C-alpha positions as CSV (number, residue, x, y, z in Angstrom):
1,M,18.0,8.7,-17.8
2,Q,18.7,10.2,-14.6
3,S,21.0,8.4,-12.0
4,L,19.1,6.4,-9.5
5,A,21.9,8.2,-6.6
6,E,18.9,10.1,-4.4
7,E,19.2,13.8,-4.4
8,K,20.6,15.8,-1.3
9,G,17.7,16.1,0.9
10,R,14.2,15.2,-0.8
11,R,13.7,12.0,-3.0
12,P,12.7,12.6,-6.3
13,S,9.4,11.8,-6.9
14,L,5.8,12.3,-8.6
15,T,4.9,14.5,-5.3
16,D,7.5,17.3,-6.7
17,I,5.0,18.6,-9.2
18,E,3.5,21.0,-7.1
19,G,-0.4,20.5,-5.5
20,L,0.0,17.1,-6.2
21,L,-0.7,14.2,-3.4
22,V,-0.5,10.2,-3.1
23,G,-1.8,8.0,-1.1
24,H,-1.6,4.1,-0.6
25,Y,-4.2,1.8,0.8
26,T,-2.4,-1.7,1.2
27,A,-4.6,-4.4,3.0
28,R,-2.9,-6.7,5.7
29,E,-4.5,-10.2,4.6
30,R,-3.0,-10.6,1.5
31,P,-0.4,-8.3,-0.5
32,T,-2.7,-6.4,-2.6
33,G,-4.0,-2.5,-2.3
34,C,-4.9,0.7,-4.3
35,T,-3.2,4.3,-4.9
36,V,-4.5,7.5,-5.5
37,V,-3.1,10.8,-6.9
38,T,-5.5,13.5,-6.6
39,S,-4.7,17.6,-5.2
40,H,-7.0,19.6,-3.8
41,T,-7.5,21.5,-7.3
42,S,-8.7,20.2,-10.6
43,F,-6.1,18.9,-13.0
44,A,-5.8,18.0,-16.8
45,A,-5.7,14.9,-18.1
46,G,-5.1,12.2,-20.9
47,V,-4.5,8.6,-21.1
48,D,-2.9,5.8,-23.5
49,V,-4.1,2.3,-23.3
50,R,-2.1,-0.4,-24.9
51,G,-2.8,-3.9,-24.9
52,G,-5.8,-6.6,-24.9
53,A,-7.4,-6.9,-21.2
54,P,-7.3,-3.4,-19.9
55,G,-8.9,-2.4,-17.0
56,T,-10.2,1.7,-16.4
57,R,-12.7,3.8,-15.3
58,E,-13.5,6.9,-17.1
59,T,-11.1,6.9,-19.5
60,D,-13.3,8.1,-22.6
61,L,-14.5,11.1,-20.4
62,L,-10.5,11.9,-21.3
63,R,-11.0,12.2,-25.3
64,A,-10.4,15.7,-25.9
65,E,-14.4,16.2,-27.4
66,N,-15.5,15.7,-24.4
67,I,-17.3,18.0,-22.6
68,V,-15.2,17.2,-18.6
69,Q,-11.9,19.5,-19.1
70,K,-10.6,18.3,-15.8
71,I,-10.6,15.5,-13.5
72,N,-9.6,15.2,-9.9
73,A,-8.4,12.0,-9.2
74,V,-6.8,9.0,-10.8
75,F,-6.5,5.9,-9.3
76,L,-4.4,2.3,-9.5
77,S,-5.4,-0.3,-8.3
78,G,-4.6,-4.4,-7.5
79,G,-8.3,-6.7,-7.3
80,S,-8.2,-7.1,-11.1
81,A,-11.8,-5.9,-11.9
82,F,-12.8,-6.2,-8.6
83,G,-10.6,-3.1,-7.8
84,L,-12.6,-0.8,-10.0
85,D,-14.4,-0.2,-6.7
86,T,-12.2,2.1,-5.3
87,A,-12.8,4.6,-7.2
88,T,-16.5,4.9,-5.0
89,G,-14.3,5.2,-2.1
90,I,-12.5,8.1,-3.7
91,S,-15.6,10.0,-4.8
92,R,-16.6,9.5,-1.4
93,Y,-14.1,11.6,-0.2
94,L,-13.5,14.1,-2.3
95,E,-17.6,14.9,-2.4
96,E,-16.5,15.3,1.5
97,H,-14.2,18.1,1.1
98,G,-15.6,19.9,-1.9
99,S,-14.3,18.7,-4.8
100,G,-15.9,17.8,-8.3
101,F,-17.6,19.0,-11.4
102,E,-20.4,21.5,-11.0
103,T,-23.5,20.4,-11.7
104,G,-25.7,23.3,-10.9
105,V,-27.5,20.8,-8.1
106,A,-24.4,18.9,-7.0
107,K,-20.6,18.7,-7.4
108,V,-19.4,15.4,-8.7
109,P,-16.2,13.9,-8.5
110,I,-14.2,13.3,-11.4
111,V,-12.1,10.2,-10.6
112,C,-10.1,7.8,-13.4
113,G,-8.5,4.8,-13.3
114,A,-6.7,1.6,-13.9
115,I,-6.1,-2.3,-12.4
116,L,-3.9,-4.9,-12.8
117,Y,-4.4,-8.6,-12.0
118,D,-2.9,-9.6,-8.7
119,L,-5.6,-12.2,-7.5
120,G,-3.0,-15.1,-7.7
121,L,-1.1,-13.8,-4.1
122,G,-3.4,-15.2,-0.9
123,D,-7.1,-15.3,-0.8
124,P,-8.4,-13.9,-4.0
125,R,-11.6,-13.2,-2.2
126,I,-9.5,-10.1,-0.8
127,R,-9.2,-7.3,-2.8
128,P,-9.6,-3.1,-2.7
129,D,-13.1,-1.7,-1.9
130,A,-14.4,1.5,-1.7
131,Q,-13.0,1.5,1.8
132,A,-9.8,1.3,0.9
133,G,-10.1,3.6,-1.8
134,Y,-11.6,6.4,0.9
135,E,-8.4,5.1,2.8
136,A,-5.9,5.7,0.3
137,A,-7.3,9.4,-0.3
138,R,-7.4,10.3,2.8
139,G,-3.8,9.3,3.9
140,A,-2.7,11.4,1.0
141,S,0.0,14.1,1.0
142,S,2.6,15.6,-0.6
143,A,5.3,13.3,1.0
144,P,7.9,11.5,-1.1
145,V,5.7,8.6,-2.3
146,A,6.3,5.2,-0.3
147,E,7.4,2.6,-2.7
148,G,7.6,-0.9,-2.8
149,N,5.5,-3.1,-1.6
150,V,2.6,-0.3,-1.0
151,G,-0.7,0.5,-2.8
152,A,-1.5,-1.4,-6.3
153,G,2.6,-2.4,-6.2
154,A,1.8,-4.7,-3.0
155,G,0.5,-7.5,-5.3
156,C,2.9,-7.1,-8.6
157,T,5.1,-9.7,-10.2
158,V,7.0,-9.8,-13.0
159,G,8.7,-12.6,-15.2
160,K,5.6,-14.8,-15.5
161,L,5.3,-15.8,-19.3
162,F,6.9,-19.5,-17.9
163,G,4.8,-19.9,-14.9
164,P,4.1,-18.2,-11.2
165,E,6.8,-20.7,-10.4
166,R,9.7,-18.7,-11.9
167,A,8.1,-15.0,-11.1
168,M,10.0,-12.5,-9.3
169,K,8.5,-10.0,-6.5
170,A,7.7,-6.4,-7.9
171,G,6.2,-3.0,-6.5
172,L,5.5,0.0,-7.0
173,G,8.2,2.9,-7.8
174,S,8.1,6.6,-8.6
175,W,10.5,9.3,-9.8
176,S,10.9,13.0,-11.0
177,L,13.2,15.0,-12.7
178,R,13.7,18.9,-12.6
179,M,14.5,21.0,-15.6
180,P,16.7,24.4,-15.0
181,D,14.0,26.4,-15.9
182,G,11.7,25.0,-14.3
183,L,9.6,22.3,-15.7
184,K,9.1,19.3,-13.8
185,V,8.3,15.6,-14.7
186,G,7.2,12.9,-12.4
187,A,6.0,9.2,-12.5
188,V,4.7,6.3,-10.4
189,A,4.2,3.3,-12.0
190,A,3.1,-0.5,-10.7
191,V,5.0,-3.0,-11.9
192,N,3.1,-6.0,-12.9
193,S,4.8,-7.4,-16.1
194,V,4.4,-10.7,-18.5
195,G,8.1,-9.9,-19.7
196,D,11.4,-9.4,-17.3
197,V,12.8,-5.9,-16.5
198,V,15.3,-5.2,-18.5
199,D,17.5,-2.2,-17.3
200,P,17.8,-0.4,-20.8
201,V,21.3,2.0,-19.4
202,R,23.3,-1.7,-19.0
203,G,21.2,-4.2,-21.2
204,K,20.6,-6.4,-18.2
205,I,18.2,-8.1,-17.0
206,I,16.9,-6.8,-13.5
207,A,13.9,-9.1,-12.9
208,G,12.4,-11.4,-14.7
209,A,11.8,-15.2,-15.5
210,R,14.4,-17.3,-13.1
211,K,16.1,-20.3,-14.5
212,N,15.1,-23.5,-12.2
213,D,18.4,-24.0,-10.3
214,G,18.0,-19.9,-9.1
215,T,21.3,-19.0,-10.5
216,G,20.3,-16.5,-13.0
217,F,17.5,-15.6,-15.6
218,F,15.5,-17.7,-18.4
219,D,15.1,-14.3,-21.0
220,T,12.3,-14.4,-21.8
221,M,12.6,-12.8,-25.2
222,E,16.2,-15.3,-26.1
223,Q,13.3,-18.0,-25.3
224,L,10.7,-16.2,-27.4
225,R,13.1,-15.9,-30.6
226,K,14.4,-19.8,-29.7
227,G,10.8,-21.0,-30.5
228,Y,9.2,-21.1,-27.3
229,I,5.6,-20.9,-27.7
230,P,3.4,-19.6,-24.8
231,G,0.2,-21.7,-23.7
232,A,-2.4,-20.0,-22.3
233,P,-2.4,-16.3,-22.9
234,F,-3.8,-15.0,-19.6
235,K,-0.6,-14.6,-17.6
236,H,-1.7,-12.1,-15.4
237,N,-0.1,-8.8,-15.6
238,T,-0.4,-5.1,-16.4
239,V,1.9,-2.2,-15.8
240,I,-0.5,0.8,-14.5
241,A,1.0,4.5,-14.5
242,V,0.4,8.1,-14.0
243,V,3.2,10.5,-15.2
244,A,2.2,14.2,-14.4
245,T,4.0,17.7,-15.3
246,N,3.6,21.4,-14.2
247,A,3.4,22.8,-17.5
248,A,-0.2,23.9,-18.9
249,L,-1.5,21.2,-21.1
250,D,-5.2,20.1,-22.1
251,K,-6.6,17.1,-22.4
252,A,-5.0,16.8,-25.7
253,Q,-1.4,17.1,-25.0
254,C,-1.4,15.0,-22.0
255,S,-2.7,11.9,-24.6
256,K,0.1,12.8,-26.4
257,V,2.6,12.9,-23.3
258,A,0.5,9.3,-22.2
259,Q,1.9,7.9,-25.2
260,M,5.0,9.3,-25.5
261,A,5.7,7.7,-21.4
262,Q,4.6,4.4,-22.9
263,D,8.0,4.1,-24.3
264,A,9.3,3.2,-21.1
265,L,7.5,0.2,-20.8
266,A,9.0,-1.1,-24.5
267,R,12.6,0.2,-23.0
268,C,11.7,-1.8,-20.1
269,I,9.6,-4.6,-19.9
270,Y,10.4,-7.2,-22.5
271,P,7.9,-8.0,-23.7
272,A,5.0,-5.3,-23.0
273,H,1.7,-4.1,-24.7
274,T,1.0,-8.3,-25.2
275,P,-2.7,-9.1,-25.8
276,S,-3.2,-9.8,-22.1
277,D,-1.7,-6.6,-20.9
278,G,-3.4,-4.1,-19.9
279,D,-0.8,-2.0,-19.8
280,T,-2.3,2.1,-18.7
281,V,-0.3,5.3,-18.5
282,F,-2.5,8.5,-17.4
283,A,-0.9,12.3,-17.9
284,I,-1.8,15.3,-15.8
285,A,-0.5,18.4,-16.0
286,T,-1.4,20.8,-12.4
287,G,-0.4,24.3,-15.3
288,Q,1.2,25.6,-11.9
289,L,4.6,26.6,-13.9
290,A,5.1,30.2,-14.2
291,A,6.7,30.0,-17.4
292,A,7.6,32.4,-20.6
293,A,4.1,33.5,-22.5
294,R,4.6,30.6,-25.0
295,A,3.3,27.1,-25.8
296,A,4.2,24.3,-23.8
297,D,6.6,22.1,-25.3
298,V,4.8,18.9,-25.7
299,G,7.2,16.5,-27.1
300,R,9.7,17.8,-24.5
301,I,7.5,16.5,-21.6
302,G,6.6,13.5,-23.3
303,A,10.0,12.5,-23.9
304,L,11.1,13.1,-20.3
305,A,8.0,11.7,-19.0
306,A,9.0,8.5,-21.1
307,D,12.5,8.8,-18.9
308,A,11.0,9.4,-15.2
309,L,8.4,6.5,-15.7
310,A,11.4,4.1,-17.2
311,T,13.3,4.9,-13.3
312,A,10.0,5.0,-12.2
313,I,9.5,1.1,-13.2
314,L,13.1,0.8,-12.2
315,R,12.5,1.5,-8.5
316,G,9.6,-0.4,-8.7
317,V,11.4,-3.7,-9.0
318,E,14.7,-2.9,-7.0
319,Q,12.4,-1.2,-4.2
320,A,10.4,-4.5,-3.7
321,E,10.5,-6.7,-0.9
322,S,10.2,-10.9,-1.7
323,W,6.7,-12.5,-0.5
324,G,6.3,-16.1,-0.4
325,P,7.5,-18.0,-3.1
326,Y,8.6,-14.7,-5.4
327,P,11.9,-13.8,-4.5
328,A,12.8,-9.5,-5.0
329,A,15.5,-8.5,-6.8
330,K,17.4,-7.2,-3.9
331,S,17.5,-10.8,-2.1
332,Y,18.2,-12.8,-5.3
333,P,21.8,-14.2,-5.6
334,A,24.3,-10.8,-6.1
335,K,26.5,-12.6,-8.6
336,V,23.8,-12.7,-11.3
337,I,22.7,-8.7,-10.8
338,K,25.8,-7.5,-12.3
C-alpha cells in the first residue's frame, strides 16, 4: 500500500482522475452530510453491495444487461434512508446544467448512491435532504477531496459492537494511485463501521472500541474469539465508497472492480460485511486514458482499487476530528497508537 506521506504539490485524491468533480454538503446543526462524485460528461459505473442492511438508489440500473450504459453522478450520504432524498437535489442541479440520459423529450440525470446510518449523533430529525444534494453538486470541483468530518463522513463513527460509549469518531478519506503508464485509480470512503479499523501493514488497531479506562482498545475480534455474543444486531454502521479509474471500462468490468475493491474493507475493518452492514462500493471509469490499443486489465485495476480504498479508509479515520463523546484517533492517547 502506498505511503501516506503526501507527494510534492497536489495531495493524492479521487479527483486526480481527469474530469471527476467532488462536492460536499456538511450540516451545521449536527454532524451529518452528503458527498457527490460527478462530471461534466457521463461515465460508466458498476457496484458491489455487501452486508445485510444496504440503503441504495439505482443500483439495479448498473446491472450489465440493463439499457443505460453511463451515469451522471454517484452520491454517498448520511441520514439513513432519509438521506436518499439527496438524489433529488443532485438531479435538479444536473438537469439545470444539461446533463442526463436523452429520452427524446427530456434529459433524465442518472444518479446512483448509497447511505449510512448516523442518526445517533445529535437531533435525528436533521438529515441530508434534496437541498443538501443540490448544494453538494453545486460545490463540486476538481480540487483535492476535503477529508475528515465533512460530507458523508461528518457523522461517521467506528468500533460500535459494544455500544456507543466505546466508539470513536471517524470520517471521510480519499486517495489515489498513479501508474507509470498513465493509469490512475482513486477512492473516496465514508468510514462508519461497527468493527475496528486496522492498519493492514502494521497490524495495529488505529480506531475502534475503547477500553473503559481509555488506555487502549477493547479489540473487537479478540472479544468475539473469547465468546462474546453481541446483543441487538443493529449497530448503526455501514462503509460506503467510490473507486474510480481513467481507464475505459464497461458496466460489467466496473462491477468486477467494485467487487475487488471490497477487499479493502476486509483488510482494514474487523469485522466487516455483517448482517447489519450496508457496505457498498461503486466503481466508475471515465475512459480518458489514452492507452495502447489493448483491453484494460481489469484484474490490475481492481487490485489497485482495493489498495487505494484501503488508504482512503485509513485516512477517513486519521483525518477525523473528535466530536462530543467520540474521540478521534489523532486525539486518543499517543502511547496507545504506536
